[in-house]
N, C-alpha and C positions, 0 to 999 in steps of 0.2 A: 661233583656233578657229572652225570653220564654224558658221553660225547654227543649222543643223539639229542638229548635234552638241550645241551649247550648250543648245538647247531640250530635247533628249532628256535630257541630263544634269540640267538644272534640274527636269524633271518627276519624275525619279527622286528627286532630293533633296527635293522637296516631298512626294512620297508617303512617303518614309522619315520625314520630319519629322512628318507627320500621324499616322503609326503610333506614333511614339515619344511624341507629345504627351500622351496619357492617362497614361502611366507617370510622366512628369516632373511632371505637374500633380496627380497623385494625392495626396490628403491622407493624412498619417500617421494610423494608427489607434492610439489610446492605450487600453490595457487595464489594469485593476486585477486583480491576482492576490491573493486572500486565502487564508490558510493556517491550518491547525490547529496550527501549531508556533511555538515561540519562534524569533526570527530567528537563522538560521545554527546551529540546534541540530544537532550532529553526527548525520548520518543524514538524517532527513526534512527538517529545515530547510535543510541544504545542498542536498539534491536539489531542493527547491522553487525555490531561487534559481537553480540550474543550469538548470532547465526554463524559467524566465522569461527567462533570458539566451539560451537556445537558440532559443526562439520568435522573439525579437527578431533574432537573428543570421540564422537560416534564412529569415526573411521579408525579408532585406535592409533591415531597419529600417522596413518598411511597417507592421508591428505592433510597437509598443513596449510592453513589459510591465513594469509596476512592481509589485514585491512588497510586500505588507503582512502582517506577522506576526500571530499570534493576539492579538486584543485591540486592534490598532491601528485597524481600521475596525469589525470585528464580533468577538465571542468566537469562539474556535476551533471550538466546537460549533455555531456558527451559520452556517458558511460554505455549507453545502448549501442552506439556504433562501435565503440572501442572493444567491447566484448564480442560482438558479432564478427569483427575483423581479426580478433585474436590478440589484441594488445594486452588484455587481461582475461582471466579465465571466467570470472563471474562478477556480477554487480548486484547492488542492493539499491532499489529506488521505488518508484510508483508508476503504474501504467499511465496515470494522468499526464505524465510528461512527454508522451510519445505520439501525440496526435498528428504531428507533421509527417509521421511515417504512414499512419492509417488511422482514420477516425474510429474504426472498429476496435482498435486497441484500447481506446478510452473506456469502453464498457467493462473491461476486466478490472478496472480500478474503482470507479465510482460513477454514479449516474444521478442526475438531478431527479429528485422524487423516486429514487431507485431502491436498491437493496441495502438492508442493514448488514452488519458484519457477519452474523450467522447465516443470513440468507445468501450473501455473496459466496461464502464457502460452500453452502449447499448447492448453489447453481453450478459451480465448477465441478464438484465432486459427485453430485447425485443428479444433476440436471443437464448433463452433456456439455457444460461450459469448458471443461478442461481440454477436450478434444479440439474444440474450436480455438482455444488459447494456443495450443500446440501448433495447430495448422497455421495460424497467423504468424506466430513468432518464427516458425521454420523458414518463412520468407527471408528472414534476417539472420539466419544461422544461429538461432537461439533456442534453448529449451527453458521454458518459464515455469515457475512455481509461485504460488502465494505463500507468504511466510509471516504474515502479521496483518493487523488492521487497527486503524486509529479509533474505530467506532465513529459515532456521529461527530462530524466536524461542526464548527460554529459558523454563524452567518457573517461574522467579521467585525473588525474594529473600525468605527466611524468617528470622524472628527466632529460631525454635526449630527443632530437628531433626525431620525427618519419618521415622518408622519404619513407619507403617501408615496405612490409610485413616482410622482413628479419630483420628489426630493432625491430620487435615485438617478434621475436622468442627467447625463453629462458628468457624473462622478467618475474619476479615474480610480479603478478598483482592481486590486491584485487578486487573481484567482487562477485556477488551472483547469484543464480538461474540458469536459462538456459543460461544466458550470460557467466557463468563460462565454460559451455560446448563449447560454441562458441569460447571463448578465447583459450581453450585447443586445439581445432582443428586447430588453426592457429599457434600453437607452443608456446603459453604462458603457464606459470605455474600459474594456478588460485588458489588464496588463499581466504578462507572465514574467515572474522573477523569483529568485531564491528567497528563502525566509529572511536571512540577514539583509539582503538588498531591500526587502519590503520595509524594514525598520528605517533605513536611511531615506527611502523615498517618502515615507510618511513624515519624517522629520523635516525634510526639505520642502515639502509641498508638492513633490512630483506625483504623489498619490493623495487622494482624498479619503480612501478607505481600503481595506484589504482583509482577506482571510488567509490563514495558513493551516493550522490544524485544530488546536483546542487549548484549554487553559494551561495544561502542564508545559507543553512545548512553547506556546505563545508567551508564557511568563518568562521563560529563559531568554527569549529574544527581545523582551522589553517593550513590547508594543503598547503596554499600558502607560508608558512614559509620554507617548505622543498622541494617543487617542483614548478617550475614556469611555466611549459608548460601545458596549460589547453586545452584539445582537445575536439572538437565536430565533428560530431553529435554523440550522445550517442545511436547508433543503437542497442546496447545490451538491452536497456530498453527505448523504445519510450515513455513509461509511466510506473509508478510503483504504483499499487493500494495498499492502506493501508486497513487493515481489523480489524474488531472486531469479536472475536468468543466468544460465551457464552457456558458454560457447558450445554450440551443438556438436561440432567435431570432437571437442574435448570430452563432452558428456558421453557421446556414442562410443568413444574409445575406452571407457571405463569398464571394468568387469561388472557383472550384474549386481554383486553385493555392494559395491560402492555406488552404483546408481541408486540402489535402495537406501543407502546411507544419506545421499543428498535429498531424496524424496522425504525420508523420515525427519531429517533435520529441519526442513522447511515446514512440513505439516505439523510437527510437534511444537513449533513456536507460534502458530497462528493464535491459539487461545491465550497462551501466556502473555503475548505482546498486547493483544486486544484488552485483556483484563487489567494489565498494568496501566495502560492508557486510562481506562475507566476509573480505576482507583486513584490515580494521581491527578487526573483532571478534576475529580471531585474535591480533593484537598486543595489544589491550586486555586480553584474558583473561589473558595471561601477566603483564601488569603488575598486574592486580588480585590475582593469586595471590602474586606475589613481593613486591610493595610494600605491599599493603593488607591482607594477611592473610585474603583471601576463601577460604572453604572450598567447593570445587566438589564437589557431591554428586549422585548419581543417585537419582531416585525409585525406591523399592522396586518390584519387579515387581507386587506386589499392588496398589499404588496405580495403576500404569499400566494394569493389567487393569480396575480399577474405572473409571478415566477412559475406557477404550475402550468399556465397556458403556454408560456415560452418554452418550458421543458418538453412539453408534448410536441411542440413544433420541431424541436431539436431531434427528438426520437423519430418523428415521422420523416424527417429529412434523411436520417440514416437508413430508414426502411426503403428509401428510394435511391440509395447510393448506387453508383455505377459498378462498384465492386461487388460481385456476387457473394464473396465471403463476408463482407461487412453486412450485407442483408441477412445472411444466415445467422450471424452473431446477434444481430439486433432482434430478429424474430425469436431466437432462443431466449434472450434476456426478457423480452416482453411477455412471452408465454410463462416463464418461471415467475416473474414478478406477479402476474395475475393469479397464478395458482397458489403460491405460498402467501401472497398478500391477502387473498380471500380467507385463507385459514387463520392467519395471524389476527384478523379482526376478532375472532373468538378466543384465540389462544393467548399469545404474549400481550397483544394490545389490550385484550379484555382484562387480563390479570393486572396490568400496569394501571389501567384506568380505575379498576376497582380499588387497588391499593392507594392510589392518589386520592380517591374520594373519601376513604376512611382515615388514612394516615396523614394526608396532606403532602405526600411526596411519593 
């Protein structure tokens, strides 16, 4: 080889080596993900582990995420504060748990008579919701992402049959988020607690009824053992978004490509998580009816009407909130619901009604 050629080749090799060196030498980032769920709970627990694994894989191992279930590092209800304060780098939970921080947060998860799973994603990513989501969570040193959805939740497990609104009054009922306020307005006593705690409360009589998610997850928690009346529709939560929030200081300190990795990991799981819920809810409901003697019942129209009136009261109160950001979030939600809801009358709703009239399902 000629000396000039060798030197040129060597120079290219040195340059390539110097460019590659930072990647080779880069330290692995180790993150703790804390969750609001028991480990591998069908539905949210499974989704949390999938997200942790996906971030690790998509980052090429540059970020290694280790999951800790509820109670391992902090209680499930403590993950919001723990990540904001830096105890862990990120969490997996649902916005419906953080109403004590701001009622505006609750709209990002679910709303009585609100948005379906696809509409919820549409509001955040195409209707201005994500900017409001970011603005709200920045108050708590968090960067939030939607990363899944349970789809339509159920009305709940009831020990006794419901024939009128009067039958609802005075019942101790487990629910969360804005659905709690709706329930209170029709005379129920709303109780917030974890899914496993709900089973124990139904068993002991501390609760008369309760809702958690839907057939797949509810089956795993055994509610059918202590209450046989399973009511639909779950108008309190037409969908329930799952979220991942990252400590804002940690997130802002990442290089741009790893910020995109976190974003992609969350966004890419939304549909797979939602459709897994739908698929496994359907299979689980058949099993509950055939093998466990569960009675699937529809709320009477009078109950649904009362819930609808109560839900509008809840939204109107948010529109009058003292917090200007809560007002903006609420107005954005209301406008998007009206716009996309009007279209869905002809589109998805029209198709589903037509299918049901012909096929029976």
